C-alpha positions in Angstrom: 95.6 114.4 30.7 92.4 115.3 29.0 92.4 116.1 25.4 90.9 119.5 26.2 93.0 120.1 29.2 92.4 123.7 29.5 88.5 123.2 29.3 88.6 120.4 31.9 90.8 122.9 33.9 88.2 125.5 33.8 85.4 123.1 34.7 86.8 120.7 37.2 90.3 121.8 38.0 91.9 122.5 41.2 93.6 125.9 41.9 95.2 126.6 45.0 96.4 129.9 46.1 99.2 130.1 48.9 98.8 133.6 50.5 95.4 134.9 51.6 96.5 138.4 50.8 95.6 141.3 48.6 96.9 139.5 45.5 95.5 136.2 46.6 91.9 137.5 47.0 92.1 139.7 43.8 93.4 136.7 41.9 90.5 134.5 43.3 88.1 136.9 42.0 89.4 137.2 38.6 89.6 133.5 38.3 85.9 133.1 39.0 84.9 136.4 36.7 86.8 134.7 33.9 84.8 131.4 34.1 86.8 129.2 36.4 84.2 126.7 37.8 86.4 124.4 39.7 87.9 123.9 43.2 89.4 126.8 44.6 91.5 126.9 47.8 93.1 129.9 49.7 95.8 129.1 52.3 96.9 131.8 54.7 99.3 131.8 57.9 97.1 134.4 59.5 93.7 133.7 61.2 92.1 136.6 59.2 90.8 136.9 55.6 92.9 139.3 53.5 93.0 142.9 54.8 94.5 146.1 53.6 98.0 146.9 55.1 98.9 150.4 54.3 96.3 152.1 56.7 98.3 150.0 59.6 101.3 152.5 59.5 99.1 155.5 58.9 95.3 155.9 59.9 95.4 152.8 62.5 98.4 154.2 64.5 96.6 157.6 64.8 93.3 155.9 65.9 91.4 157.2 62.7 90.7 153.7 61.7 90.2 150.5 63.5 92.7 147.6 62.6 89.7 145.4 62.7 87.8 147.2 60.1 90.8 146.9 57.3 89.4 143.9 55.8 89.4 144.0 52.0 86.1 144.1 50.3 85.1 141.1 48.2 84.3 142.3 44.7 82.4 139.1 44.0 81.6 135.7 45.6 84.6 133.6 45.0 83.2 130.1 46.5 86.6 129.2 48.0 87.8 126.9 50.6 89.5 128.9 53.3 92.7 127.3 55.1 93.4 130.2 57.4 95.9 130.3 60.4 98.0 127.4 58.9 101.3 128.1 57.0 102.4 126.3 53.9 105.8 124.5 54.8 106.8 122.7 51.5 105.7 122.1 48.0 106.1 118.7 45.8 106.4 120.0 42.3 106.2 116.5 41.1 103.0 115.4 42.9 101.6 118.8 42.7 101.0 119.0 46.6 101.4 121.8 49.1 102.4 120.7 52.5 100.9 122.4 55.6 102.1 123.2 59.0 99.2 120.9 60.5 100.7 118.0 58.4 98.0 118.1 55.6 98.5 118.3 52.1 96.6 120.0 49.4 96.8 118.9 45.8 96.5 121.2 42.9 96.4 121.3 39.1 97.4 124.9 39.1 99.1 126.9 41.9 99.5 130.5 42.5 102.0 131.5 45.3 101.3 135.0 46.7 102.9 134.8 50.1 104.4 138.2 50.0 106.6 139.6 52.7 107.2 139.8 56.5 108.9 142.4 58.6 112.6 141.7 59.1 112.8 141.1 63.0 115.5 142.5 65.2 118.6 140.2 64.9 119.3 139.5 68.5 116.5 137.0 69.4 116.7 137.6 73.3 116.5 141.4 72.8 113.6 140.9 70.4 111.6 139.4 72.9 111.8 142.1 75.4 108.1 143.5 76.2 108.1 147.0 74.2 110.2 145.8 71.1 107.6 146.0 68.3 107.2 145.2 64.4 104.7 146.6 62.1 103.5 144.5 59.3 100.4 142.6 60.4 97.1 143.5 61.9 98.4 142.0 65.3 101.3 144.2 65.0 99.2 147.4 64.5 96.9 146.5 67.5 99.9 146.1 69.8 101.7 149.2 68.5 98.7 151.3 68.7 97.9 150.3 72.4 101.5 151.0 73.3 101.4 154.5 71.9 98.1 155.4 73.2 99.5 154.5 76.7 101.8 157.4 76.4 105.2 156.1 76.4 108.2 158.3 77.7 109.9 158.2 74.3 109.4 155.9 71.2 112.6 154.7 69.4 112.4 153.8 65.8 115.2 151.7 64.2 115.5 152.5 60.6 114.3 155.5 58.5 112.7 154.0 55.7 109.3 154.6 54.5 107.7 152.5 57.4 110.0 153.9 60.1 109.2 157.3 58.9 105.6 157.1 58.9 105.9 155.5 62.4 107.8 158.7 63.6 105.3 160.9 62.0 102.5 159.2 63.7 104.4 159.7 67.1 104.8 163.4 66.5 101.1 163.8 65.5 100.3 162.2 69.0 102.8 164.3 70.7 105.0 161.6 71.6 108.9 162.1 71.8 110.6 159.9 69.2 114.2 159.1 68.3 114.9 157.7 64.8 118.3 155.8 64.1 119.5 155.4 60.6 122.9 154.0 59.6 122.8 156.0 56.2 123.1 159.9 56.0 119.4 160.4 55.9 115.9 159.0 55.8 114.7 157.4 52.7 118.0 157.2 50.9 117.8 153.5 50.0 114.4 154.4 48.2 115.0 157.9 46.8 118.6 158.6 47.3 120.5 161.2 49.2 119.4 164.4 47.6 115.7 163.7 48.5 116.8 162.1 51.7 118.2 165.4 52.7 114.7 167.0 52.2 113.2 164.2 54.3 115.8 164.8 57.0 115.0 168.4 57.1 111.2 167.4 57.4 111.6 165.2 60.3 113.9 167.7 62.2 111.5 170.5 61.5 108.7 168.5 63.1 110.5 167.5 66.3 112.0 164.2 65.6 115.3 163.2 67.2 117.0 162.1 64.3 120.3 160.2 64.5 122.1 159.5 61.2 125.4 157.5 60.4 124.8 155.5 63.5 123.7 151.8 64.2 122.1 150.3 67.0 124.4 148.1 68.9 121.9 146.7 71.5 118.5 146.9 73.3 118.5 146.9 77.1 115.8 145.5 79.3 115.1 146.0 82.9 114.6 143.3 85.8 111.2 142.2 84.5 111.9 142.1 80.8 110.7 145.3 79.6 113.0 147.3 77.0 114.2 150.4 78.7 117.0 151.8 76.5 118.8 151.6 73.1 122.8 151.6 72.8 124.2 153.2 69.6 127.3 152.7 68.0 128.5 156.2 69.0 128.3 154.9 72.5 125.2 157.1 73.3 122.3 155.4 75.2 118.7 156.7 74.6 116.1 155.5 77.3 112.9 154.3 75.5 109.9 152.1 76.6 108.8 151.5 72.9 111.1 150.4 70.1 109.8 149.9 66.8 112.0 147.6 64.5 111.7 148.9 60.9 114.3 147.2 58.9 112.6 146.5 55.8 111.1 143.2 54.8 112.0 139.4 54.0 110.3 137.6 51.2 108.5 134.5 52.3 110.0 131.9 50.4 111.7 129.7 52.8 108.8 127.2 52.6 110.1 126.5 49.1 113.5 125.3 50.0 114.2 122.2 48.3 111.2 122.5 46.0 113.0 123.2 42.7 111.7 126.5 42.3 113.7 129.5 41.5 113.1 131.0 45.0 115.5 132.7 47.3 115.8 136.0 49.5 115.1 138.1 46.7 111.8 136.4 45.6 110.6 133.9 43.4 111.4 134.4 39.7 108.6 134.2 37.1 108.4 135.2 33.6 106.4 138.2 32.3 103.4 136.2 32.3 103.8 135.3 35.9 104.8 131.6 35.6 107.4 130.6 37.9 111.0 129.5 36.8 112.6 126.5 38.5 116.1 126.7 39.9 117.6 125.6 36.4 115.8 128.7 34.8 113.1 126.6 32.9 109.7 128.0 33.1 107.1 125.9 34.9 103.4 125.4 33.2 101.4 125.0 36.6 103.0 127.4 39.1 102.5 130.9 39.0 103.6 134.0 41.1 102.0 137.3 42.2 102.5 140.2 44.3 105.5 141.4 46.8 107.2 137.9 46.5 107.4 137.9 42.8 110.6 139.0 40.8 109.9 139.2 37.0 111.6 140.7 34.1 110.4 144.3 32.9 110.6 145.8 29.4 111.1 149.3 30.5 114.2 148.6 32.6 116.4 146.4 30.4 114.4 143.2 31.0 116.1 143.0 34.5 114.1 141.0 37.4 112.3 143.7 39.3 110.5 143.1 42.7 108.1 145.6 43.8 106.3 146.1 47.2 103.2 147.9 46.1 99.5 147.7 46.6 98.6 148.5 43.1 101.3 146.2 41.6 99.9 143.1 43.6 96.4 143.8 42.3 97.7 144.0 38.6 99.8 141.1 38.7 97.3 138.9 40.6 94.8 139.6 37.7 97.4 138.9 34.9 98.4 135.7 36.7 95.0 134.5 37.3 94.1 135.2 33.5 97.1 133.4 32.4 96.3 130.3 34.6 93.3 129.3 32.9 93.9 130.3 29.1 95.8 129.0 26.3 99.2 130.2 25.6 98.0 132.5 22.6 95.7 134.3 24.9 98.2 134.9 27.9 99.2 138.6 28.3 102.1 140.0 30.1 102.5 142.0 33.3 103.9 145.1 32.5 102.6 147.5 35.2 104.5 150.7 35.9 106.2 150.6 39.4 104.8 153.2 41.6 104.4 153.9 45.4 103.3 156.5 47.8 103.5 157.6 51.5 102.4 160.1 53.7 104.3 161.5 56.5 104.6 164.9 58.4 101.8 166.3 56.4 103.5 165.8 53.1 102.4 163.3 50.3 105.2 161.4 48.5 104.5 159.5 45.3 106.9 158.0 42.9 106.6 156.4 39.4 109.4 154.2 37.8 112.5 152.7 39.6 114.3 155.7 41.5 117.1 153.5 42.6 118.1 152.7 39.1 118.9 156.6 38.5 122.3 158.0 38.4 121.3 161.5 38.2 118.3 163.6 39.6 116.9 167.0 38.3 114.3 169.1 40.3 112.0 170.0 37.4 109.1 171.7 39.2 108.8 173.4 42.6 111.4 173.7 45.2 112.6 171.2 47.9 113.0 174.0 50.4 109.1 174.7 50.2 108.5 170.9 50.3 106.6 170.9 47.1 108.5 169.7 44.0 109.0 167.2 41.4 112.4 165.3 40.9 113.0 163.2 37.6 115.7 160.4 37.8 118.0 159.7 34.9 120.1 156.4 33.7 122.1 156.5 30.7 120.6 159.2 29.0 116.9 158.4 29.6 114.2 159.0 32.2 113.7 156.1 34.6 111.6 157.7 37.6 110.1 160.7 39.0 109.3 161.5 42.6 106.8 164.3 43.9 106.5 165.7 47.3 102.9 167.3 47.4 103.0 167.8 43.7 101.3 164.8 42.1 99.7 166.6 39.2 103.1 166.1 37.1 103.3 162.3 37.7 101.2 161.2 35.0 103.1 163.3 32.6 106.5 161.8 33.6 105.0 158.3 33.8 104.2 158.7 29.9 107.8 160.1 29.4 109.3 157.2 31.2 107.2 154.6 29.0 108.5 156.2 25.8 112.1 156.2 27.1 112.3 160.1 27.1 115.7 161.6 27.1 117.5 162.7 30.3 118.4 165.6 31.1 114.6 166.7 31.0 114.4 169.3 28.0 112.7 172.6 28.7 111.4 173.6 25.3 110.4 177.1 26.5 114.0 178.2 26.7 117.2 177.8 24.8 118.7 176.7 28.1 117.8 174.9 31.4 116.4 177.3 33.8 118.5 178.2 37.0 119.0 175.4 39.4 117.4 172.9 37.2 120.8 171.2 36.5 121.2 167.3 36.9 123.1 166.4 40.1 124.1 162.9 41.6 121.1 161.1 42.9 123.5 159.8 45.7 122.1 156.3 46.3 124.0 154.3 48.7 126.3 151.4 47.6 123.8 148.7 46.4 126.1 146.1 48.0 125.5 147.2 51.4 122.4 146.1 53.5 119.5 148.5 53.0 116.0 148.5 54.1 114.9 151.3 51.8 114.2 150.4 48.3 110.3 149.7 47.6 111.6 148.6 44.0 114.4 146.3 43.5 116.4 145.4 40.5 118.0 142.0 40.9 119.9 141.3 37.6 119.0 138.9 34.8 119.2 135.4 36.1 116.0 133.4 37.3 118.2 131.7 40.0 118.5 133.4 43.3 121.8 133.3 45.2 121.6 132.9 49.0 122.4 136.1 50.1 123.8 136.8 53.5 122.6 139.6 55.2 123.8 141.0 58.4 121.3 143.6 59.8 123.3 144.1 63.0 123.9 147.2 64.7 121.6 149.1 62.3 
């Protein structure tokens, strides 16, 4: 190893990024912007350069944007080798090599893993192969689903009422298509925002003509003689005829390719420290493997240093930039990734935004506006302090509440202009489902204090 290893790395080293994603691209740009002049390789399992995913369930489904025009802009020239359309299948930490599906191996001096997540498929493989059973995660998924919706199906059936499923239902109603949504919980969005807000989302769907079925699971998909889906069977013994079924059961983190590598990787993601360095399975931090984006789980100071996983566009960018910076600098110059969790969605004409970690909340207070008018702010509390806030068409308050969360402000929320809380502003149970039960809902997931990930067994059957 050269005496000035970091100087050598910056001039001549080899950095490999697995995941030609938003996080992968922004990391590559940051590396070049901060002076990395060595060899840079990006590996991606899709045949496309990085593209923007949020429009796929919104503007693309409505025909307002082409899926072929969702490529992410390059902020600067990155002078990289692109290995697209070939998945990484293994990692040899000792030899510093990434194995590819085509049998090739790519050597590295520093590695960034940004493999993200994929849509959870329907659990019965034979039914999943029926024509008309769709997922929505990739550009190709969006092209296929848009083509089917444009053809005017008799009915669309959405399995799962999380954010993605609810956005699909919203697009269907905007296109004038009949749509049924099945949800095992009592309302949409309960895994992400709790039952109180879920009740508002439920009313929103019903008011917009969605056939919403809650407290039911799907027991099977029925095909016709030529292999096209024709009906959905539910746990209440009802049968709904549909010729398009969208499976929206959340996501799976792309970590299987790391099995046996020695990294602390599993179903909940890849554990890393606040500087984005990956842990091995023993809980020892590595020096040459970094993690960023949806696949990462890292400790967060604001939330008791529990490991936190976050599926969000802004987090992927911020974490990738931090990881890239830390990959090519000395320890004293490294910085932590402490981005505030946030996400947003748009459905049925309402913009929903959140900051913090709502599923951590025990109680909820409506502090501004009115749920009945679909325009309000709700604040979540945990053990006497604010941990999250959500807004429906009322985003102007979120920056204020973000600052309150960052300083550990007390909960219940104080109203200094009165001696007591205004009528109707009392804290109530946020009503989140039992965290031990399977859920596709949370966009932010707390996963304890151990870098080692246990092999969780999840049975999405009969959602």
